[in-house]
Phi, psi and omega in degrees: 000330182294332178286329182287324182262006177083003182296323180298319179295318178297316180297316182289326177293317178297319178299313180299314180298317178294320179298320178294320177298315180296316180297336181273355181291131179269329182273137182298316183294317179296322177299312182292325176297315179295318179295318178297318179296321179297315181292319179297325181292339179293340178298333184279355186226176171268097195271028187307305182293316181292321177295318178300320179295316177297319178300319180294312182298320184269005179058046178253148177268185186295343179290343180274086178281180184300320180298315180293321178295317179299315180297321179294319177297316179299316181295317179296319179295321178295317180294317178294319178300317178293325180293317182283339182276347181279000000 
């Protein structure tokens, strides 16, 4: 149904725009915050194409499902957060 009402195009366009914003971040912490938000937003959709794209960009293989990518982003953000707060 999402293809019929144009929702799929809107979702993918929003993903692309957010991905471009994240890619333009110069600060590591801002980059990880944006990446984590992007990955968390995939929970609201059927992210097959978007997850595949993230796996390709991040050089991850098929074993990196959405749950593992989310956990890795959270852990990296926590580690960066602890580094900057010291």
